[in-house]
C-alpha positions as CSV (number, residue, x, y, z in Angstrom):
1,M,97.2,100.0,81.4
2,K,100.7,98.9,81.6
3,I,103.7,98.7,84.1
4,Q,107.0,97.5,82.7
5,F,110.2,96.5,84.5
6,L,113.2,97.9,83.7
7,G,115.4,98.0,86.8
8,A,116.0,96.7,90.3
9,T,114.5,93.0,88.7
10,K,116.7,90.1,90.6
11,V,118.7,93.0,91.5
12,V,119.1,95.6,93.7
13,T,120.0,98.6,91.7
14,G,118.8,100.6,88.5
15,S,115.5,100.8,90.3
16,C,113.3,102.3,87.0
17,I,109.5,101.3,86.1
18,L,107.4,102.4,83.4
19,I,103.6,103.2,83.5
20,T,101.6,103.6,80.0
21,T,98.5,104.9,80.3
22,R,96.2,105.8,77.4
23,N,97.0,109.3,77.7
24,Y,100.3,109.4,79.6
25,K,103.7,107.7,80.2
26,F,105.6,108.2,83.4
27,L,108.3,106.4,85.5
28,L,108.7,105.6,88.7
29,D,112.6,106.1,89.5
30,C,115.2,106.3,87.1
31,G,118.1,104.7,89.1
32,L,121.9,103.8,88.0
33,F,123.2,100.2,87.6
34,Q,125.9,99.4,90.3
35,G,127.7,96.7,91.1
36,S,130.0,94.6,88.5
37,E,131.0,94.9,85.1
38,D,127.8,93.7,83.6
39,L,125.7,95.7,85.4
40,E,127.2,99.1,84.7
41,A,127.3,98.5,81.4
42,L,123.5,98.6,81.0
43,N,123.9,102.3,81.7
44,Q,125.3,102.8,78.6
45,E,122.2,101.0,76.4
46,D,119.4,103.5,75.1
47,F,116.3,103.3,77.4
48,P,113.7,100.9,75.7
49,F,111.3,104.0,75.3
50,N,111.9,107.5,74.1
51,P,112.5,110.0,76.7
52,A,111.0,113.0,74.9
53,E,107.4,111.1,75.4
54,I,107.9,110.5,79.4
55,D,105.4,112.8,80.7
56,F,106.5,113.2,84.3
57,L,108.8,111.1,86.8
58,L,108.3,110.1,90.4
59,L,111.2,110.0,92.3
60,S,110.9,107.7,95.5
61,H,114.0,109.4,96.9
62,S,117.8,110.6,96.2
63,H,120.0,107.4,96.2
64,I,122.1,107.0,93.0
65,D,120.3,103.4,92.3
66,H,117.1,105.3,92.2
67,S,117.9,108.7,90.7
68,G,121.2,108.4,88.8
69,R,120.0,107.7,85.5
70,I,117.9,111.3,85.8
71,P,120.5,113.9,84.0
72,K,120.9,110.9,80.7
73,L,117.2,110.8,80.7
74,V,116.9,115.1,80.6
75,K,119.9,114.6,78.1
76,E,118.2,112.4,75.6
77,G,115.0,114.5,75.6
78,F,112.7,114.6,79.0
79,K,111.6,117.5,79.1
80,G,108.8,116.3,82.2
81,K,108.5,117.4,86.0
82,I,110.1,115.2,88.8
83,F,108.0,115.4,91.4
84,C,109.5,114.5,95.0
85,T,109.9,115.4,98.6
86,K,111.9,118.7,99.4
87,A,114.1,116.6,101.3
88,T,114.9,114.2,98.1
89,K,115.3,117.1,95.9
90,D,117.6,118.6,97.8
91,L,119.9,115.9,98.5
92,C,119.7,115.1,94.2
93,E,121.3,118.9,93.9
94,I,124.3,117.2,95.5
95,M,124.3,113.5,94.7
96,L,123.8,114.1,91.0
97,V,126.3,116.5,90.4
98,D,128.6,114.4,92.4
99,S,127.5,111.6,90.2
100,G,128.1,113.4,87.1
101,H,131.5,113.9,88.2
102,I,132.1,110.5,88.7
103,Q,131.4,109.8,84.9
104,E,133.5,112.6,84.0
105,N,136.0,110.9,85.6
106,D,135.7,107.4,84.8
107,A,135.4,108.3,81.2
108,E,138.9,110.0,81.4
109,W,140.3,107.3,83.2
110,E,138.9,104.3,80.2
111,N,140.4,107.1,77.5
112,R,144.1,107.2,78.7
113,K,144.1,103.3,79.1
114,R,142.0,103.4,75.3
115,K,144.5,105.8,74.2
116,R,147.3,104.0,74.9
117,S,146.1,100.7,73.4
118,G,144.9,102.5,70.1
119,Q,141.5,102.3,70.9
120,S,138.7,105.1,70.0
121,M,137.8,106.7,73.0
122,V,134.1,106.9,74.7
123,K,132.2,110.0,76.5
124,P,130.6,110.6,79.9
125,L,127.1,109.2,80.8
126,Y,126.6,112.3,81.4
127,T,128.7,115.5,83.2
128,A,128.4,117.7,86.0
129,E,126.9,120.0,83.9
130,D,124.0,117.9,82.4
131,A,122.9,116.6,86.7
132,I,122.8,120.5,87.3
133,L,120.9,121.6,84.1
134,S,118.3,117.8,85.1
135,L,117.6,119.6,88.4
136,R,115.2,122.0,87.3
137,Y,112.4,119.6,86.8
138,F,112.0,118.9,90.1
139,E,108.9,119.7,91.7
140,S,108.5,118.8,95.8
141,V,105.6,118.3,97.2
142,L,105.0,117.5,100.8
143,Y,104.3,114.5,102.6
144,N,100.7,113.3,102.6
145,Q,99.3,115.7,100.5
146,K,97.4,114.8,97.8
147,V,98.2,116.1,93.8
148,N,95.9,115.5,90.9
149,L,99.3,115.8,88.4
150,N,96.2,115.8,85.7
151,N,93.2,114.4,85.0
152,D,93.9,110.9,85.2
153,V,96.5,110.8,87.9
154,S,97.3,111.8,91.1
155,I,100.0,110.8,93.8
156,R,100.4,110.8,97.5
157,L,103.9,111.0,99.6
158,R,104.3,109.1,102.3
159,D,107.1,108.2,104.5
160,A,109.0,105.1,103.6
161,G,111.7,106.0,106.6
162,H,114.6,104.9,104.6
163,I,116.5,108.0,104.3
164,L,115.8,111.7,104.9
165,G,112.9,112.4,102.2
166,S,112.2,109.1,101.4
167,S,109.1,107.9,100.1
168,I,106.3,105.5,99.5
169,I,104.2,106.7,96.3
170,E,100.7,106.3,96.0
171,L,99.5,106.3,93.0
172,W,95.6,106.7,91.5
173,I,94.8,105.9,87.8
174,E,91.9,106.7,86.3
175,E,90.7,104.6,83.1
176,D,87.1,104.6,81.8
177,N,85.4,105.6,85.0
178,E,87.6,102.9,87.0
179,T,90.6,104.0,89.0
180,V,93.0,101.8,90.1
181,K,95.6,102.2,93.3
182,I,99.0,100.9,92.4
183,V,101.7,101.6,95.5
184,F,105.2,101.5,95.6
185,S,107.3,101.5,98.2
186,G,110.5,102.3,96.6
187,D,112.8,101.3,99.5
188,L,111.1,100.8,103.1
189,G,113.2,101.4,106.3
190,T,113.4,99.6,109.7
191,K,111.5,100.6,112.4
192,N,113.3,103.0,115.7
193,K,116.3,104.1,112.9
194,P,118.1,107.1,114.5
195,I,116.5,110.8,113.0
196,I,114.1,109.2,110.4
197,R,110.8,108.2,111.1
198,D,109.3,104.9,111.1
199,P,107.5,103.7,107.8
200,E,103.9,104.8,107.6
201,I,101.5,102.2,106.9
202,I,99.6,102.0,104.1
203,E,96.1,100.7,104.0
204,E,95.0,99.1,100.8
205,A,96.2,99.1,97.3
206,D,95.0,97.5,94.0
207,Y,98.6,96.2,92.8
208,L,101.7,97.0,95.5
209,I,105.5,97.0,93.8
210,L,107.5,96.0,96.9
211,E,111.3,96.2,97.6
212,S,113.3,92.8,98.7
213,T,116.7,93.5,99.8
214,Y,116.4,92.0,102.9
215,G,113.8,89.3,101.7
216,N,115.7,86.2,103.2
217,K,117.1,88.4,106.6
218,V,115.9,89.4,109.9
219,H,118.4,91.6,110.8
220,E,120.4,90.6,114.7
221,N,121.3,93.2,117.3
222,V,119.4,96.1,115.8
223,E,118.7,97.1,119.7
224,Q,122.6,96.7,120.5
225,R,123.6,98.5,116.9
226,Q,125.1,101.4,119.5
227,E,126.9,99.3,122.0
228,K,128.3,96.7,119.1
229,L,129.3,99.1,117.1
230,T,131.5,101.2,119.9
231,D,132.6,98.0,121.3
232,I,134.6,97.3,118.0
233,I,135.6,101.6,118.3
234,D,137.3,101.4,121.8
235,K,138.6,97.5,121.1
236,T,140.6,98.6,118.5
237,V,141.6,102.0,120.0
238,L,143.0,100.0,122.9
239,R,145.5,98.5,120.4
240,G,146.0,101.8,118.8
241,G,144.5,101.0,115.7
242,T,141.8,103.0,113.5
243,V,138.2,101.8,112.5
244,I,137.3,102.6,109.0
245,I,133.4,102.7,108.6
246,P,132.7,102.9,104.6
247,S,129.4,104.8,104.8
248,F,127.2,105.6,102.4
249,A,126.8,109.7,102.4
250,V,123.3,109.7,102.8
251,G,121.8,108.8,105.3
252,R,123.8,106.6,106.9
253,T,126.8,108.9,108.0
254,Q,124.3,111.1,110.1
255,E,122.9,108.2,111.7
256,L,126.3,106.9,112.7
257,I,126.8,110.8,113.8
258,Y,123.9,110.5,115.6
259,E,124.7,107.4,117.5
260,L,128.1,108.5,118.5
261,K,126.8,111.8,119.8
262,Q,124.7,109.7,122.4
263,Y,127.8,107.6,123.0
264,Y,130.1,109.7,124.1
265,E,127.8,112.9,125.6
266,N,125.9,109.6,127.8
267,N,128.6,108.2,129.0
268,N,130.3,110.2,131.8
269,D,132.6,107.4,133.1
270,L,134.4,107.0,129.6
271,E,137.9,107.9,130.0
272,T,138.9,110.8,127.7
273,F,141.5,109.1,125.6
274,M,139.0,106.7,124.5
275,K,136.9,110.0,122.6
276,V,138.7,109.5,119.9
277,P,138.8,111.4,117.0
278,I,135.5,110.7,114.9
279,Y,136.4,112.4,111.2
280,I,133.6,112.4,108.6
281,D,135.9,112.2,105.1
282,S,133.3,112.8,102.9
283,P,132.4,116.0,101.1
284,M,129.3,115.3,99.9
285,A,128.8,113.4,103.0
286,I,129.4,117.0,104.8
287,S,126.9,118.7,102.5
288,A,124.4,116.0,103.2
289,T,124.5,116.8,106.6
290,Q,124.2,120.6,106.2
291,I,120.6,119.4,104.3
292,F,119.5,117.1,107.2
293,K,120.0,120.4,109.3
294,R,117.7,122.4,106.9
295,N,115.0,119.6,106.7
296,S,114.7,118.8,110.8
297,Y,110.7,118.6,109.9
298,A,111.0,115.1,108.4
299,F,113.1,114.0,112.0
300,D,111.5,111.8,114.1
301,K,110.2,113.2,117.5
302,E,113.3,112.0,119.4
303,A,115.7,113.7,117.0
304,K,113.1,116.8,117.3
305,D,113.1,116.9,120.8
306,I,117.0,117.4,120.6
307,I,117.0,120.3,118.7
308,L,113.7,121.7,120.9
309,N,116.0,121.5,123.6
310,G,118.3,123.7,122.1
311,N,121.1,120.9,120.9
312,N,121.8,119.9,117.3
313,P,121.2,116.3,116.8
314,L,124.1,116.2,114.4
315,D,127.3,117.7,116.0
316,F,129.5,116.9,119.4
317,E,132.6,117.5,120.6
318,N,135.3,115.3,119.0
319,L,133.3,114.9,115.6
320,Y,135.8,116.3,113.1
321,F,134.5,117.2,109.1
322,V,137.3,117.0,106.1
323,R,136.8,118.3,103.0
324,D,140.0,119.5,101.9
325,H,141.5,116.4,100.2
326,K,145.1,116.7,101.5
327,E,143.8,116.6,105.0
328,S,142.3,113.5,103.9
329,M,145.9,112.2,103.3
330,R,146.9,113.0,106.1
331,L,144.6,110.9,108.3
332,N,146.4,107.8,106.5
333,N,150.0,109.4,107.6
334,S,149.2,108.9,111.3
335,N,149.0,106.5,113.3
336,Y,147.0,107.8,116.7
337,P,143.6,105.7,117.1
338,K,140.8,107.6,115.2
339,V,137.5,106.7,113.4
340,I,137.1,107.6,109.4
341,I,133.7,107.4,108.2
342,S,134.0,107.7,104.6
343,A,132.1,107.2,101.6
344,S,131.0,105.0,99.0
345,G,129.1,102.8,101.1
346,M,130.3,99.6,98.7
347,C,133.4,100.7,98.3
348,T,133.4,101.3,94.8
349,A,134.3,104.5,94.4
350,G,135.9,107.9,96.5
351,R,138.4,108.3,99.8
352,I,137.4,105.4,101.1
353,R,139.7,102.9,98.7
354,H,142.6,105.3,99.8
355,H,141.9,104.8,103.2
356,L,141.1,101.0,102.7
357,K,144.3,100.7,100.1
358,H,146.4,101.9,104.0
359,N,145.0,100.6,106.7
360,L,143.8,97.2,105.4
361,W,147.0,95.5,105.9
362,K,147.4,96.7,109.3
363,A,146.3,94.2,112.1
364,K,145.6,96.6,114.9
365,N,143.2,98.3,112.4
366,S,139.2,97.2,112.0
367,V,136.7,97.9,109.3
368,V,133.1,98.2,109.9
369,F,130.6,97.5,107.5
370,V,127.4,98.8,108.8
371,G,125.0,98.9,105.3
372,Y,124.2,96.3,102.4
373,Q,126.7,95.4,99.9
374,A,125.8,94.2,96.6
375,N,127.3,91.6,94.5
376,G,130.5,92.3,92.9
377,T,131.3,95.2,94.4
378,L,134.6,95.7,97.3
379,G,132.7,95.7,99.9
380,R,130.8,92.6,99.1
381,I,134.1,90.9,98.4
382,L,135.7,91.9,101.4
383,Q,132.6,91.1,103.7
384,D,132.8,87.4,102.2
385,G,136.3,87.0,104.0
386,V,139.1,87.5,100.6
387,K,142.7,87.8,102.4
388,K,144.0,89.8,99.4
389,V,142.2,92.3,97.4
390,K,143.7,94.6,94.4
391,I,142.8,98.2,94.8
392,L,144.0,101.7,93.2
393,G,146.1,98.9,90.9
394,E,147.7,97.7,94.2
395,N,147.8,94.2,95.7
396,I,146.9,94.9,99.7
397,A,147.1,92.1,102.0
398,V,143.8,92.2,104.2
399,L,145.1,91.9,107.9
400,A,142.2,94.2,109.7
401,E,139.3,92.6,111.5
402,I,136.6,92.9,109.2
403,Y,132.3,93.3,111.2
404,S,129.1,93.9,109.8
405,V,126.9,95.5,112.1
406,E,123.5,95.0,110.2
407,G,121.5,97.2,112.9
408,F,122.0,99.8,111.0
409,S,120.3,99.3,107.1
410,G,118.5,101.5,106.1
411,H,116.1,98.5,105.0
412,A,113.4,96.3,106.0
413,D,114.3,92.9,107.2
414,K,111.7,90.0,106.3
415,D,109.7,90.5,109.4
416,D,109.8,94.1,108.5
417,L,108.6,93.7,105.3
418,I,105.8,90.9,106.2
419,N,104.4,92.8,108.4
420,W,104.3,95.7,106.7
421,V,102.7,94.0,103.5
422,K,100.0,92.4,106.4
423,A,99.1,95.8,107.5
424,F,96.8,96.3,105.1
425,K,93.4,96.4,105.1
426,K,92.3,96.0,101.8
427,K,94.9,93.4,100.4
428,P,96.7,93.8,96.7
429,K,95.6,91.6,94.1
430,K,99.2,91.2,93.6
431,I,102.6,91.9,94.4
432,F,104.9,92.8,92.3
433,L,109.2,92.2,94.0
434,V,111.6,94.3,92.9
435,H,115.0,95.4,94.2
436,G,116.3,92.2,95.9
437,E,118.8,88.9,94.6
438,D,117.3,85.8,93.8
439,D,117.2,84.3,97.6
440,S,115.9,87.3,99.1
441,L,113.0,87.8,96.2
442,N,112.0,84.1,96.6
443,N,111.8,83.8,100.1
444,L,109.8,86.6,100.8
445,S,107.7,85.4,97.8
446,D,106.9,82.3,99.6
447,L,106.5,84.2,103.1
448,I,103.7,86.5,101.4
449,N,102.1,83.8,99.8
450,K,102.2,82.0,102.7
451,E,101.2,84.7,105.2
452,T,98.8,86.3,103.0
453,N,97.9,84.4,100.5
454,V,98.3,87.2,97.7
455,Q,99.8,86.3,94.6
456,T,102.9,87.6,93.9
457,I,105.3,88.2,91.0
458,I,109.5,88.3,90.6
459,P,109.6,90.3,87.1
460,N,112.5,89.8,85.1
461,M,114.1,92.6,83.2
462,G,111.7,94.2,80.8
463,Y,108.5,92.1,82.1
464,M,105.4,94.2,81.3
465,F,102.0,93.2,83.3
466,E,98.9,94.6,82.3
467,I,96.2,95.8,84.4
468,E,92.8,93.7,84.1
469,N,89.7,96.0,82.9
470,E,87.5,94.0,85.6
471,V,89.5,95.9,88.9
472,L,87.3,97.6,91.0
473,N,87.3,100.9,91.9
474,S,89.3,101.4,95.0
475,Y,88.8,103.8,98.0
476,S,91.7,105.9,99.1
477,G,90.9,106.2,102.3
478,E,92.2,109.8,102.2
479,I,89.0,111.2,102.9
480,L,88.5,111.2,107.0
481,E,85.2,111.9,108.8
482,P,84.8,115.6,109.6
483,I,84.8,114.8,113.3
484,Q,88.0,112.9,112.8
485,R,89.6,115.7,110.9
486,K,89.1,118.1,113.3
487,E,90.4,115.9,116.1
488,N,93.5,115.4,113.6
489,I,94.3,119.4,113.5
490,K,93.6,119.7,116.8
491,K,96.0,117.9,118.1
492,E,98.5,118.7,115.1
493,L,97.9,122.3,116.2
494,E,99.2,121.8,119.5
495,D,101.9,119.8,118.6
496,V,103.1,122.9,116.7
497,Y,102.0,125.2,119.2
498,S,104.7,123.3,122.3
499,Q,106.8,124.1,119.8
500,F,106.0,127.2,119.3
501,E,106.1,127.8,123.1
502,Y,110.0,127.0,123.0
503,L,110.4,130.4,121.1
504,A,108.0,132.5,121.6
505,S,104.9,133.4,124.5
506,Q,101.0,132.8,123.4
507,T,98.4,133.0,124.6
508,H,96.3,131.2,122.7
509,I,94.9,129.9,119.4
510,L,91.8,130.2,117.9
511,I,90.5,127.6,116.1
512,D,87.7,128.1,113.4
513,E,85.3,123.9,113.3
514,N,83.8,124.9,110.0
515,L,87.4,126.5,109.0
516,L,88.7,122.8,109.5
517,E,86.4,120.9,108.1
518,K,86.2,123.5,104.5
519,K,90.3,123.6,104.2
520,Y,91.6,121.0,106.5
521,D,94.4,120.2,103.6
522,D,95.5,123.3,103.4
523,L,95.7,124.0,106.9
524,K,97.9,120.9,107.4
525,N,100.1,121.9,104.8
526,N,100.7,125.3,106.5
527,L,101.2,123.6,109.8
528,I,103.5,121.1,108.3
529,E,105.6,124.0,106.8
530,L,105.3,126.4,110.2
531,Q,106.7,122.8,112.0
532,K,109.8,123.1,109.4
533,E,110.4,126.6,110.4
534,L,110.5,126.7,114.3
535,L,112.7,123.5,113.9
536,D,114.9,125.3,111.7
537,I,114.9,128.1,114.0
538,S,115.4,126.0,117.1
539,M,118.6,124.4,115.0
540,I,120.1,127.8,114.6
541,I,119.7,128.4,118.3
542,G,121.6,125.0,118.8
543,D,124.2,125.7,116.5
544,K,125.4,129.1,117.8
545,K,125.2,127.1,121.8
């Protein structure tokens, strides 16, 4: 059995891992390389495998650096299934198609220059139509549902707490009557994030593949993120300025909406003129917000309680959604104080570049970064303090105040990562560190070696690891003692029933003790579906209020 690392090696983009067993070949993620020209050029290269020979793909979450080459994979011959959560599948339906449009526009822009210089034309990496065709291969899996994909491979998806639908992938592979358990963290989130649940703890693995984005940093002001953000907004508003927030359309934008709702609705002493309009200027972010509403079963308890009280956690009085590009342009022609939240989060494309072009040169304005900015991106350049930048072919002076509020980061910091690793009861034999830059990788590697005494490996692009034959059978931990299974199912029934009472009156629920033992997994999955339906109905009620 072999593990080969084909992306997100010493960079935070292009996630892709090939696992080869005696009978199967499959991928963990198939992401787009983003950032510098050298990185993005990797997208045009042939896959180092035959896509037609890949049996299936396991997708950790919808972010383009993890999913963005799936249409290219399908276009070049992949015909297997793509397993992920329902929320990830729903989000990919908008994100991959949007990426296809971007690929087409980039090719068109490049060909204009090539035509003038007499060079040959280029084709887009893939089109929006290619992206739509790739969606037919997606198949959703419930959290915590163990699925046998074939005779050799089983999976279970656990909540990674990064964005809606994000997963830690537990993977069991059987060869020669021995079972090896591999865990792929995907992107781990932080604790106490708005809307999203905390990352789940995994208790055992033979091998762990771990993200390392913030392996050398501790997020500041996590508890004060709302206060820090709203202080910046209020300070800018009082001087008549506009706040520009580059934000990832999926995840970060919805968290901002949630936090701003809490601020504006829970501060009764706030002057009316301080409740400035908040514009979400990103068609994809608007579509993603609707998908969040349709997948509220994956929300944390606080957000669910808001829904069950008949309220919508993703809407408030001074929030406005902008779809039309003409309306987007008008925002830059108006002088009144406002907040514009727009994609992309690293300022690499989209409407945010137009807003920066029109607002960076005004000292009364502010730009607030609320997420990771990769090397080579416009976001990182601004974050590093440059005084002048070229945007859309024009040199722009940077006079606006530039802020970073790291408390909104979607990634676990070094303390979160090391504590998550230390929670393993059965420690991995080896930990592979991916999805990080050199400083983060090296720092986290040293920390893991010191705190856990587990060997770490920082793979280069193309690095291949062959699992030893003497690996002992791993105990999966998924089989609970019957009495514990009964208690779990009773607790889940009580939680769901308390929500059901909000919508209809019932007198009792009968529990068949024998049925609990025999049909635990089926009942658990049915409860998850019931909870989802109840929350969907509650969300509709909240929207109508």
